[in-house]
N, C-alpha and C positions, 0 to 999 in steps of 0.2 A: 602273633602266636596265640593259639587257642588256649584257654585255661585248662588245667588238668581236669578230667572228668572226676566227679566226687561221689556219685551215688553207687549203691551196692558195694560199699566199702572198697572202692577201686583203688584209692590211694591211701586209705587209712591202714589197710593191712594187705598182705599178700599171703599166698598159700605156703604154710610150713617153712617159712624163711627162705624160699627159693627165688623170690622176686618175680618179676613179670617178664615173660619171654614168649616167642611164638611157638605154638605146638601143632602147626598145621599137619605134620606127619601123623599125629595121633588121630586126626579126623579123616585120614585118607588111606588107611591101612587095608588089610584084607577084607573083602566083602563078607557079610554075614546076613542072615535073615531067614527065620524059620519057615517062611512061606516061599522063599526064593526071591531073587532080586529081579526087578524090572527096570526099564529105562524109559524116559519120555518118548524115545523114538518108537518103542514097541507098545506104547500105551494107547488104549482106546479112549472113549469119552469118559473123562473123570468128573466127579462131582465133589466140590469142596463145600461141605454143608455149613449152614449157619449154626451158631452155638446153641440156639434154642431148639434145634432138632434133637431127636431122641439120642440118648447116650447109653452105651453099654457099661461104661465105668469112667471114673475120674482117676488120673494118675497124679501123684504128688511125690515130693522128695524130702527126705529128712535131713536138715542141715547138719553137716558132719564136723566142721572144723572150728576149733577155738581160735585158730590163727586168723580166721575171717571175722568172727563175731566177738571175740574176746569175752569180756564179762557179760555180754548180752546173749551169749549162746543159750543159757537155760530159758531166757525170756522169749527168744525167737522160736525155740522149740515149743514153748507153751502156746504161742500164737499158731504155729503150724498144726499142732495137735487140736487146737480149738476149731480151726477151719475144717480139718479132716473129720472131726466128730460131727460138725454141723452138716457137711455135705453128705456124710454117710447116713443121715436120717432120710435121705431122698434117693440115693443111688450108691452103687458099689464104689468104694474108694480103695485104691491100691497105693500103698506108701512104699517107695523104694528107700532102702536104708543099707548102709554098710553092714556086712555080716556081723561085725562085733557090736553094732548098735541096734540090731533088730529087737532085742528084748526091751531095751530102753524105749524105743519108739512104740512098741506094742503096748507097754504099760501106759504110756502117755496118751495114746490114741484110743485105747479101748478095743473091746472085742469086735465091734462093728466094722473096724478098719482092718483090711488085710495088709500086713507088713511083709514084704518079700526081700530076701537078701540080694541086693543089686547095688554095687558100689557107686555112690554119688559123692559130689563135693559140696553142693549147696542146694538151696530150696527152690530154685527157679525152674520148675518143671515146664512151664509154658514155653520156655526157650530151648530146653534140652531134649524134650520128648518130640518125636517126629510129628509133622502135620498130617493128620489123617484125611484121606480122601477115599471115595468109593469109585470102583471101576468094574464094570461087568459083574455086578452083584457081590464083589468082595471088597474088603477093606485093605488099603495100602497105607504104609507109613512113608511119607516123603521126608527123607532125612536131609535137613539143611546143614548138616555137618558143623554143629555149634563150635565156635572157636574163641569162646570167652569174650564175646562182643567186640570182635576185632582185635584179639590178642591183648586185651587190657588186663585180664586176669588169667591165671593158670588154672585150667579145668581139665586135667588129664582124664579123670573118670567121666565127668559130664560130657566131654567131647565124644565119648563112645556110648553114651546111654542109648542113643537111637538104635544102633544095630543090635545091642545086647537086649534091650527091652523087646524089640520086634521078634528076635529069636526066641525069647522066653515065651511069647504068646503066639508064636507061629504065624505072624503077620508078615506078608511080603514087604520088602524094602525097596523103595524107589529112591535112588540116590539123586538128590537135586543137583542141577548143573551149576549152582551158585551157593554161596554161604549166606545164611540168615538165621533168624530166630522166630519162634512162633508168635511172640508178641509184636512182630512186625506186620502181621497180616490180619485184616478184618474183612469179613465177607458177609454178604446178605443171603448166601445160599442159592442165589439165582444168577451167578456169573459175574458179580461185581466185587472187586477187590480194592480196599483202601490201603494205602502205604504212605510212609514218610520217606522222602528221597534221602534224607540224612542217614537213615539206618541201613540202606541197601546200596545206593549209588555212592559207594564210599571205598576208598582204596584199602581200608583196614579189613574189608570183607571181600570185595569183588574188584580188585585192582584192574584198571584198563578196560572195564566194561561200561558201555554207555547205558543211559536210562532205557533207550529203545531196545537194546539187546537184553537187558535184565527183564524188561516187561515181556518180551517174547518168550523168554525162558520160563517165566512164572506162569504165563498162560498155558504153556505146554505141561509144566509140572503139576499145576493145580487144577487145570481144566476151566479156568475163568476166561471171560470174554472181554471184560472192560476193567481197566485199571485207572483209578483216580489217584493222582499223585499229590501229596501234601508236602510242603517244604520241610517241616520238622526243624530240628536244632542240632547242629553238629558240635561235638566236643564238650557239651555242658553236663551231660550225664553219661554213665557208662554204656547205655544202650544207644546213644545218639538219637534219642527221642522216639521210642516205640509208639506206634499208633494206638495201642490199647490203653494208654493213659490219656489220650487226646480225643479220639472220636470212636464211637461204637454204634453199630447198627442195632436197632431194636425191632425192626421189621423191614422187609423190602421197601425201599423208598423213604425210610425214616432213620435219621441219625441224631444221636446226642453228642454235643460238643462241650468239652470242659471249658468252664469260664472261671476266671479268678474271682475271689471273694469281692463283694462290693467295696469300693474305696481303696483297693490294693493298687500300689503304683505300677505302671507298666514295666514289664521286664521281658526277657527273651521268650519266656513261656507264654505269657499273655499275648505277645505279638505273634507267636506261632499259632495260637488258637484263633486269633483274628484272621490270619492268613488262611487257615483251614476253613473257617466259617465262610469266607468270601468264595473260596474255590468250590465248596460244597453247594452253596446257593446258586452257583452258575452251572453246576454239573448235571449230567443225566447218568442214570445207571445203565446196566447192560441191556435193559428192556426199553430204554429211551425215556424213562420217567424222570421228572424233576424230583429232587430230594426235599423232604421236609426237614428243616434244621431246628433242633430244640436245644436250648442251653441247659447245662447241668452245673450250677454254681458250686464252687468250693466252699468249705467252712471258713469261718473267721479264724485266721491264724492265732489270734489272741485268746481264743476260746477252746482250742483243741487240747486233748490230754497228752498227745505225743509231742516230741521235740526232736531237734537235730537239723543240721544243715542239709541233709539228704532226704528229709521227711517228705513223702509224697502224699498230698492231701486231696487228690482228685477222687471223686466218686465214680469216674468213668472206668476205673479198673475193677469193675464188678464181674461176677461169674454167674452164668446161667446154667443151671443143672435141670434134671428132670423135676418138674413141678415146683421149682424154687429158683430164686435169684439171691445171691449172696453179695452184700454190700458192706463196706466198712462203716463202723460207727466211730466218729472221730471225737466225740465228746461235746461238740457244739450242737446242743439239742435242737435248736431252731433249724440249723442247716441240715443236720441229719434227718430231721422230719421232712424238710422240704425235698431233699434228694429221694427219700423213700417214697414220697407222694408222686414225684415225677416218674420213678421207676415202676411203681404200682400201676400208674396210668398206662404205661407202655406195655406192661406184662400183667394184665388184670387177672389172668387165670393162674398165676404163680404166687406162692408165698414169698414175701420179701423178708429175708433173714439178715439181721445186722450181726456183724462179727467184729470184735475188737482185735485190731492187728497193729497196735502202735509200734512194736519192735520191727515187724516186717516193713512197715511204712518208713521207719527210720533208716532202713537199709536201702531205700530207693525203689520199693515195689509195692504190690498190693495183692489182693485175693486172686485176680486173674493171672498175675505173674506166677503164682504158686500152684496153680492147678492146670491140668490139661485133659480135655475131654476126648474120649474115644467114641465115635459115633456108632450107632447100631441099636439093636434091641436091648432093653434093659436086662441085666442078668436075672435069671430065675431065682 
């Protein structure tokens, strides 16, 4: 029997004392979408852009519940506000917050961040906001119908963020034919998609569906042509090992792969990274190119400033915004400097901005998990 998943507070706390139960009906209710709903069957050629392409804005979510974060709620809010303020120096940031928490969020984030009243449960906007694609000159939001990472947590509000946010901004909604999260998908913007099998070919999201069927559905929904599958890890964290903490594209044909700190004993995560590295070195992308594979080493766990069994110390969970890249600073100065140098080499025309996120990381995520880019022209 697999151990209980422990990150993102999955077994430490549940929402408002109601426990953990399936809420699939909340994700499958009446359709909404300010720009109208579309389906893969009616879709034309879609483009799933790379994160380094131009953004209109970044969406984020204000952590709402003490029942999830307990005494750490003020500290995780400080982290989220710090990330929002940093990104807002480069592009528009929209923070979703429960109506009763808008004023608190606005004071913490400052005037450069727009806080809107839209009920959320937690901070993981990467997974709850739709995946944006472009089709025939317009933006679509592909709603993967977030279900609490396979019904591991109750997210009644987060499960409907997709349709409500798209309606707010008048963006057409494309209902995905399967369940998943934004952190599951990594693209080069040229038709290649990286995935972990553990997070999608899983009965807690897509029961009874084969990998081949899921791949076909993803190609239709996102407009990609080549899917590279990595094994991932099942049941060890709440996401079932999202790809965005493991492997990231930095350009077409170039990937960064998370590597454990030197001297660390092998574990399920380092073995997962080893498997990914092997697959990637043998793979070709949608245009037939071999991939250049570059290691991105983690910090020394004895030198970081954060702590906790769920602490995520990968640098791979960075976020690329307009003219900048946001990476965590974990407090191991030598490792932080090394990661910054690797990222600067890959993104020479962008500012590399370090942000302290120890409480976010203690909850099992990072900067990428807390942000979600909307492609398009920057706001005026």
